[in-house]
N, C-alpha and C positions, 0 to 999 in steps of 0.2 A: 515407864522402862521396859515391863516385863512385855508390854505389846510391840515395843521398839526389837528386844530381842528374838518374838514371834517372828516378827516381820524380816529379820535377820537369817533367821534360819529357813522361812519359806522362801527368802530369794537365793539363798545357795542351794536349795533344793528345787528353784523353780518353780514351784507348785503355784504362785499365783505373780499376776502381772501388776496389781496393784500394791501399793507398799502399803499407806497409811494415811489414815484423815485422821484429823483431829476437830470437832466441832464444826465439820463441814469446810474446813479451811485447810488447805495444804500447808503442812511442815516444809519449810522454804529449804532450797537445796542449803544456803550458806547456814542455815543452823544445822544440818544435818553436818556437814564438812565440820565446824566447831566442835560438834560430838566426837567427831573423829573418825566414828564406826562406817563409813560408805565409801572411803579415798578411792576405792577400787573401782566403786561402780559408777561413780559421777558423773563420768562422759557417758553414760545411757541412761541417765532420769530425768523426767519431764515432769515439771508441779502444772498441774489442773490441763485443760481442755477440754474437748467434747469426743463422747463417744454415741453409739445410737441412742441413747436416752437423753442427751442432752448434755447441759454443761454440768463437769466435774471437776471437784479440788483434789482429786488422788493424786498421791506421787505416783508417776510411773514410769517403769523399768523396761526399757528399750532391749528387748532380748532375741534373740533367733526362736522364732515359734517352733514350738517342738511337735506340733500337729502331724501326720502323715500326710503326705504327698499325695493327691490324689492321685488315680490311675491316668486319668487324659492329662493331665498337668506331666506325670513322668514321659508319656508316649510321645506328648508334643517335643520334649527334645530330644527322643531319641527315634522317633521314627517320621520319617518325613513324608508318611501316608498317614498320619494322625487325624488331618481332616477328610479323608474319604472314608471314614468307616460308615458301616451299613445304616441306612435311613438322615444319615447326617447332613440335610441336603439344605442349601444356602435357600434365603427367602427368594432369590431370582429364580433358583430350579425349580421351587415348589409351583410356580405358575405356569412349569411345562408340563404337557401331555406327555403321560409315559407310554414311546414309542420307540421301535426299534428301526433305523432308517439303514438300508441295504445301498449302496451303489454297485449297480451292474455293469462292471467296465465294457462288455461286449455288447450291451445293449443299450448303452448310454442312456440307463432308465435308473429311477431310486423307488424301491419297495419299502413300501411303511408298513411295519408287524405291529399287533395291537399284544403285547406279553404276557397278557392274562388271555387271551384267548387263540394264540398262536396262529393269527390268520392275518393273511395281507388284507390292509384295510384300503391302501391307497396305492398307487401307480402313476406316476409323472416322469415325463423326458426331460433329461439335463445337456450338457453340453459334452462332447465328443471325452470319450474314455476315463467316466469318472471313477477316482481311486478312493478315494476316503471321504469320510463326513467328519469334520471338526468343530467342535467346542470351539463358539469365541470365548476371548481371557476373559470377559465379565459376563459369559455364559448365557447371553440375552439373545442370540444368535448360533445357527448351525450354519458349514458352510461346505458343500458341497465343492471337492477338488477336481475339478474338470479337466486334465492335464493336457492332451488333445486338442480340447476346445479354450484354451488360452483362458479360463474364463473359471468364475466363483459362483456357485448358485446360493443366497441365502434362502435359509428355511427360518421362518417365526416358530421356535418351539412350543410356544404356547399355542399355537392352531395347525402346525404340522404344515402351513403352507408355502410353499416356495416363491420367490419373489424374483423380478429381473436379473439377469445375469451381470454381473462385474468381471470388466476385462482385467487380468492377471497372465503374466506369460508363465506357462509351462507348470502350473500348482499341480505336482506330483503329490504333495504332501503339504502340509503347513503346521507350524507352531508358533507360541510366545515366548517371548521371551520375560523372565519371571517378576519384573518388574511391571510387564503390562504394555511397556512404551513401544513395540515393534512386533508386527506379527514377521515371521519370519518364512518365507515361502517357498521350499526345498523344489527348487529348477531341477530336475535329476539332468532331462535330456539337455541342458544349459551348462551344465557343468559349475552350478553356480548356487548360493544361498543369496535370497532378496530379502533385506530388510524394510521391511513396507510401515507404513500407518497403519494402526491395526483396526482404525476405523474404514477409511477412503481408500485404504492399499496402494495409496501414494507412495514411489519406488523413494526411498532414503538414501539407502547404499545396496549395490551389489558387490557381492562377496566371492569370487571365483574359486572354486576348490582342484585342489592337486590327484583329484582322484576321478573315477569314473563311477556313475551308480548311485550318487547320495542320496538316500532315500528316510531313511527314521534314527531320532536323534531323542536323546534326553537330557535334563539339566542337573550338573551339582546342587548339592543340600545346599551349598551358600548362594545359589545362581549365577554363579561368576561366570561360567564356562558350560558349552553344552559339548556333548560327543555323539558326533555324526557317523553311522556305517556308506562305504562305501563299497555297493553289491558286486558291483562288476570287478574293482580292483583288490580285492581281498582287506580292504582296508579300512582305521578308525582314523577321524579327525576330531582334534580338539579344538573347538572354536573359543576364543576369547571375546563376550559378549560387549565389553564395555568399549572394547579396543576394535569390535566386529573384522577380528581376522584369523583366519587358520594358524594356531600357533605350533601346532604338533601333528606331525603324521607318523602312524605305526600301523605297518602290514603284518596280519597274522599268517598262517603257513601257506604255503605256497597251494593253489587250489582254494582256497577260503571262499565264501561267499554270505558275509555277514548280513544280518537282516534286522531285526529291533533290538531296540536297545532298553533297556529298564536297569534305572538306580533300585541298591537295596534299601530295606527300611531304616538304616542304620548310617545310610552315605556314603559307605567306605568301598562300595564295590558295585560296576556296572556290569550288568550279564547283557552278554549280546550272542541272540540267535544264529547261527552257523548253520544256513540249510544244505553246504556240501560236507560237514567236518560232523553234522547228525549230531548236534549237541550244544551247548553253551558255552562258551567263553566266561571266564571271571577276570576282570579285569580293574587291577586296583586305581582307585579314584583318584588319590592323592595324587600317586606315580604314574598315571598313563601306563601302565604295563600290565599286560595278560599274567597271571600265575596258575591260570590249570584250564581245563575243558571236560564240560560234565557231561558225559554222552545221555542223551534224551532220545532220539528216532531219526529216523530219517527224514530228513528237507524240516529239521529244527524252523520254525519260523515266526511266530508272533510270543510276546509276551504281555501278560496280565496279573499283577498283582491282586490277592487275595482281599477281601474288605477289612479282615482284621490282621492284616500285613505279616504272616504267618507263613504264606505260601506263593510261590512264583506258577503259573501256570503257562507251559508251554506247547502249541500247538505242532505237533510233526506230523508236515501237511503230505511228504510223500508216503506215509504210512497209516492216515487214518489214526491217529493218537495224538493225545495229550499226556505230557509227563508233567506232573508236580513236585516241585521242587521246594525243599525244605529251607527259608531263607537261614535258619539258624544252622543247619548240618551243610549247607549246601551241596547236596546232591537230591537224589529224585526219591520219592516215600512213597510214590504211587504212580500209574500210569489206565491211561482208560483210554480201552480203543472203542471207535465207533461200529455197532455192530454192522455187518454187509460193504464195512469200508466205509471211505470218505474222504476230503480233501481239506482239514480242518486249518484256516489263513487267519484272517484278523477278524477282530470282534472287540468283547467288553464283558464287565462283568454287571449285572443289574445290580440296582440302587440296594437291595437289603443282602446283596452279596450270596443268594442263594441258586442262580442260572449264572452260566458261563455262557455266552451268544458269540457264535465264531461261523463266520461263512466257509460255503465248499467250494473254495475257487472254480474245479473243475466238475464241480455235479451241478451247480444250478439249484443250489440248495444252503439253507442255513440250519443249524443245530443248534436245539436248547439243550444244555448237559446240568443235571444237577450238580453241584459244587461239594454236596457232601458225598455223596455215593458215587460221581459218575456214570451215573446212568444218561441215559440219552430218552430225554423228555420228549423231543418233537422234532421231527424233520421237516424243512417247509420249504416248497418251492418258490424259487425267486426266478427273477433274470439270469442271462447266463454271464458268466465269469463274475461273480460279485466276490468284492474284496472286503476293503476297510469300512465295515460295516460300526454304528454311532447307536450304541445304547444311553438314551435319555429320558429323565436327566440323573446325572450321576451326583453322590456326595464329593464336599469338596468345597472351597474357599471362590478359585479361580482356575482357569482351563490353561493347560502350557500347549494342547494342540495335539496332533494326529488324531485318534479315535476316542480321547479323553484321556490325556494326560492330569490328574488333576491335583493340585494341591492345597 
């Protein structure tokens, strides 16, 4: 009885999980009921079973664990970029060579940069007006989006070697649905979103959009819908992915020119760069309505989350600067200016989170910027009109498209 009383005290204080053994045989639940001592706990008791050491005869109480939640578990519940942390490469991504792929829109070429030496190590021709380099959903292929060439140029990231072009109408940009079922080709010139097979690119459904200049998008945290910008109409559209249709249109203020779209780590806010408003709109993800404009700089254009999910890098193309927004504060905390000027446009963050790679759209160059200090590490000459470069490999389990929206 002394052992039983001690066990009861330990249970109430939740010091132990294993309650009592007697000669290696568990005291039966029915016997404890007759004792009347554990009536409140009976629904949480299990006799016998197995643990890491083998078969046990203990009586075990099933109670919520009092162990602290690991940071990674907590982050996964609150941070949509939890899988994008520095160095967290998937098995597939680890097979890739570390390169920076730069599509030169006005040269119809791609330059390949070694991120360790900051040197161009390869250069090849692609279709007309290449706009972005997009990682596939399964991370096995990179695609150059040849807008006027009406084609995709596949690149094997394990070798960096391009393959034969794939016919696709007007691929200004490309994304993938969160379930991996479709590729969404953003056909800006044709005013539509084309849902295609993500491997063969056979057209499954074409969705007309009620706005001009559809070009960039991001996805809700639950993967049910996408928000896309319409550059020439000053509008945002909400796309129901299950029904494959535009369900909402929201116009920003007169004269707006929305560009890149990025979801906040907590999934509550879409950040939308507006190059004419000189800042970033805050849009409620749930209500799909704007509730503020954060000034950043002239020509706000590209948006990139830091590897730790704390900051958003905003490229201010027309003034040659990068603003750093705190996701928690929802306001800029730093501004980095490119020495001698520049035109920072699209790009991405290195796998280790230490370098922000950006194209200089009007200067035929690429910028490598230290994310800890904002210092310009290197300025690299490339072809004319560099646009949506892709840093690869990147952390994450799968790609949602563009130049690397990974989850």
